N, C-alpha and C positions, 0 to 999 in steps of 0.2 A: 123296358130298358133297351138301349142300343149299345153296340160294341164301341169301345173308346177309339176315337180318332187320334192319330199322332198329331202333336201340336202344329207341325208345319202344314200338314194336310188340312187341319181345321182352319188355319189362317188363310190358306190359299182358297178354300171353298167359300169362306165368309166374304172374302174380298171379291170373289167372282160374283157372288150374290149381290154385292154392293153395286155392281154395274147397273142392274135393273133399278135399284133404289135411287142411284144417281140420276137415271133418266126420269124417274117419277118426280124427283125434285125439280128437274128442268121443266117438265110439263106443267107442274103446278105453279110455276112462277113466270110463265110466258106472258101473262096478262100485263105485267108492268111495262114491257116493251111493245107488245102488239096492240095495246089498248087504243092508241091514237090511230094507227092504220085501220084497225077494225071498225072503229067509230066512223071514220071517213068513208070506208067502202060500204058498210051496211047501214049507216045512219043510226047508230046505237045511242040510246040514252045512257045515263050513268047507271040506272037500275038494270038495263039490259046488259051492260058491261059486267055488273055484279053477277048476273045470271050466267053469263058466259064463263066467268072464272069459277063460280060456285058449282057448276055442273060437274066438273071433274071431281071436286071434293065430295059432293053428295054421293056420286056413284062409288067413289073410292071408299067412303065411310060406310055406306049401306051394305057393301059386300064383305065387310070384315068378319062378321059372324060366319058366313059361309066359307070364307077362306080359312078361318080358324078350324072349322070342321074338316075342310079338305086337307089341311096339314096334318091333323090328327089321324085321319083315315087313310090318306094316300101319301103323306110325306111332303117334305119341303120341295124337293126337286120336281116331282110330278105336278104339284100345285102351281108353281110359278111357270113351268114350261107350258102348261095348259092355258093359263090366263094371259100371259104376256103378249101372245100374238094379237089379242084384241087391241092392245095399245098401238101396235104397228098399224093395224087396220084403221083405227080411229085417227091416227096422225095423217095417214094418207087421205082419208075422207075429209079431214079438216083442210088439208092443202088444196083439195079439189072443190071445196064447197062454194056454191054460187048463191046460196040463200042462208039466212041466219039459222033456221031450224036444222039444216044439215050440219052447220058448224057446231051447234049444241049437241047433236047426235054424235059427232066425232069426239067431243069432249067427254061424253058419257062412256063411250067405248074405251077411250084412253083411261078413264078413271077405273073402270072395271078391270082392264088389263093390268094396271099398275097396283091394284088392290093388295096383292100379297107381297109387294116388293119389300116393304120394310118389315112386315110381320115375319116373313121367312128368315130375315136376318136375326131378329130378336129371339125367335124360337130356336134357331140353330145355335146361337150363343148360349141360351139357357141349357141346351142339351149337351153341348160339346165343349164348354169352357167351365172352369171352376166357379162355383157360386160367388165366391169372394171377389171375382174379377168381372162380374156381370156389368156393374155400372161403368167401370173403366173401359171395357171392351165395347160396350154399347155406345159410350160416348165417342170412342174413336171411330166406330162405324157411322155414327151420325155425322161426324165431321167429314169423313171420306165421302159419304153419300151426298153431302152438301156441295161437293164439287160440281154436281149437276146444275146448281144455281149459277155457277160461274158462266155456264154456256148462255144463260139468259140475261147476262149483263152486257158488257161491251161487244162480245162476239156476235150475239143475236142482233143487237142494235145495228151493228155495222152491216150484217147480212140483210136485215130488213130494209135499211136505207139504200143499200147497193142493188138489191134485187126486189124482194117483196116478202110480206109475212108468210106467203104460201111456201116459199123456199125454206123458211125457218121450220115449218112443220115437216117438209120433205126430208131435211137433214136429220131431224129428230127421229123420224121413222127409220131411216137407214141406220142410225146409231142404235136404235132399239133392236133391230134385226141382228146386229152384230152382238149385242149383249145377250140376246136369247141363244145364239149359237155358242157363245162362251159357256153359258150355264149348261147347255146340253152336253158339251164336250168335257167339262172340267169338274162339275159338281156331282158327287156320288154320296149316298147316304149308307152308313153301315147297316148290315142286317140286324134285325131284332135278336136279342139273346134268347128270348123266350117267346113261345107262341102265346097269343092271347086272342080271345074272341073279338071279331070286328064289331065295333059299336054301330048301332043303327042310327039313322038320322034323328028319329024322335028322341032316342036316349041322349044323343049329343045336344039337342036343343034343350032338354031338361036340365043338363049341366049348366047351360047358360042361364036358365031360369034361376038356378040356385045362386049364381053369382049376383044377379040383380036383387035377390031377396036379402042379401047380407046388408046390415045396417050401415056399414062404412062405405058401401059402393057409391051412393049418390054424391057424397062430397068429393070423392076421387074423380068421378066422371064429370061433374060440373066444372071443376077446375081444369081438367084435361080438355074440356070442350072449348076453352077460351085462350089458353096460354099459347099453344102453337098457332091457333087461328089468328091471333093478334099479329104475330110476326109475319105469317104468310100473307095476311091481308095487306099489310104495309109493303113488304118486299115484292110480293107477287102480283099486286093489283094497283095500289094507290100511289106508291112512291114515284113512279115515272110520271104519271099525269100531274101529280102535285108539283114536281119540280118544273115541268114544262109550262103549266098554266099559272102557277104562283110566281115563278121567278124567270120565266122565259128561257129555260134551258133547252138545248137541242136534244133530239132523241139520243144521239151518241153521248152527249154530256150526262144526261140522266142515266144512260146505260153505264157510264163510268162510275157514277155514285152507287148504282145497284151492284156493280162488280165489287166495289170496296166493301159494301155492307155484307155481301155474300162471302167474301174472303174472311172478313172478321168473324162471321158466324160459324165458319169452319172450326175455329179454335175454341168456341164456347163449349160444345159437348165434351171434348177430351179434357178440357180444363176442369169443368164441373164434375166430370166422372172421377178425376183424381182427387178432388176435394170432397167426395162423398163420404158421409158418416152415417152408420146405421143407427136405428133407434129414433126416439122422439126428436133428437136434434135435427134430423133430416127434415121432418115436417115443419119445424119452426123456421128453418132456413128457406124452405119452399115459400112459406107465407111472406117472409121478409123480401125475398127476391121478387115475388109477384107484385108487392106493393110498390117497389121501385120501378118495376116494369110499367105499371099503370101510370105512374107519374111521368115517365118519359114520353108516353103517347100523349098525355095531357099537355105537356110542354110544347110539342110540335103543333098541337091544335090551337094553343093560345097565342104563342109568340111567332110572329111572321118574320123570321130572319133566316136567310138561307144557311149560314154557317151553323146556326143553332139546330135547325131542322136536320141537317146532314149529320151533325155531331150526335144528336139524339138517336137518329136512325142507326148509326154505327154502334152506339152503346146498346141499343135494342138487339142488334144482331149478335153481339157478344153475350148479353145477359140471357138471350133465349136458350143458351146452353143449359140453364138450370132445369129444363124440361127432362133431361136425363135423370135427374133426381126423382121426378114423378114416375118414370118407368121403374126405377129401383124400388120406390115405395109400393108400386103395384106388385112387384115380384114378391115382396115379403108380406103383403097384406092378405094373401090367400094361400090355402094349402098347396103343397107342391103339385098335387094331381091336377089342380086347376090353373097352373101358371100359364100355359099356352093360351087357354081360353080367356083368362083375365087380360092377357096382353091384347088379344083380339078385340075384346070389349072396349078396352081403353083406347086402342087405336081407332076403333069405330067412332068413339066419342070425339076424339081429336079431329077427325076429318069431317064428320057431320057438323062439328062445331065450325070448321073452316067454311063449309058451304053456307051455314046459317049466318055466320058473321059477314061473309061477303055479300050475301043477299041483303042483310039488314043495313050494312054500310052503304050499299048501292041505293037503298030506299032512303036512307038518311041524307045522302048527297042530293037525290032528286027533290026531296021535300025542301031542303035548305035552299037549293037553287030557285025553286018556285016561289019562295018567300023572300028572295033577295039577300040571303045570308051566304057566307062563304061555305062552299060544299065541303072542303077538306077539313075545316074546323069541326063541322058536324060529324064527319067520318071519324076523326081522331077522338072526339068526345065520346062517341058511341063505343069505340073500342076500349077506351079507358074505363067507362062505366061497366062494361061487360067483364073486364078483368077484375074490377073491385068486387062485383057480385060473385064471380067464381071463387075468388080468394076467400071471401066471407063464408061461402058454403063449405069450402075445404076446412077452414079453421073452426067453424061452429057446429057442423054436423058431426055425428059419431065418428070417431077414429077407430082403426083396427084394434082388436083386443091385444093387450100387451104380449100374451103368449105367442100369438100369431105373428105380430109385428116384429118380434125378436128373432124370428126364424132366419137362419143364415142362408 
């Protein structure tokens, strides 16, 4: 257990931690604006573009288990301060890259550096805020962290057009250094109330094994792997190229649309956090929202009308806020002693899912182009199909036992 933080101090610290989370949101969505310039400079195919965008998410997701262990053993502050400098180094390497492999290496470093950015926020909230407020506070943090996506809308588009994509990475590196300094100066964790033996790495890994052995874990993870991935694949990779190539939008015009989608997406998590209801009703609502979510992606793929595509993208941004219900579901699906690690596993599934979805959609685009079909219709169809599969797994695979799921 930890000493209780005053409410004002807890809010100040979680908002400071949000600065790193906001930067991670910016890094994961740069592809929507930088895709065209990168393709032109490095001669990238659609599949290579998916690899570029997916490298961040694969590294981010693959490190979640280790970041969860780091938080348990060394605390929120030390974990994020140790990892985040790698994001700064990766951004600088990306800005200086002259070859595509160096650019990918930079994305991997950024992904590793940003890996604890959201996890530290959720664990901090779980430890220092009342359990009944977890969904609402997490939703607010998701909304605030989403401000990072605003940087990769019109502002980044303007910077890339006026200077270069390299300058975009340089500015993000400087902002990341400032966020690291703020966390160093302003985040403090209270001392433990009671001494406890330090857990070994093998013992920590065994706890993760226990999570994977629970019958309700597969359904939770399969849905988690596609919901956030769908939104980020659209907003962070395909939205800009789709508007430019399908409708002839300029880079700044597509950036304006991305900015609107990002702004709307900021309101989703706080809204859905306030609408959260515990118990079986939450899981039914998750399934219903996911079904509508998949339909919106299918509409963009099927109907080629700019106003409709933009309208659906905006609705997707708002509806993506239901993901906060998934986090609330994870929190009550496991014993309290496993909450932090359950969050780490779920976050790992989310971001490995982003990497996989961006790679698969890049492949779908390449195959469609080679056969004379519309690449973006193939991308959107693939995303919709993956959402339907994840939703079915969540609905039909075993749910948490009633006694556990009812835990407050």
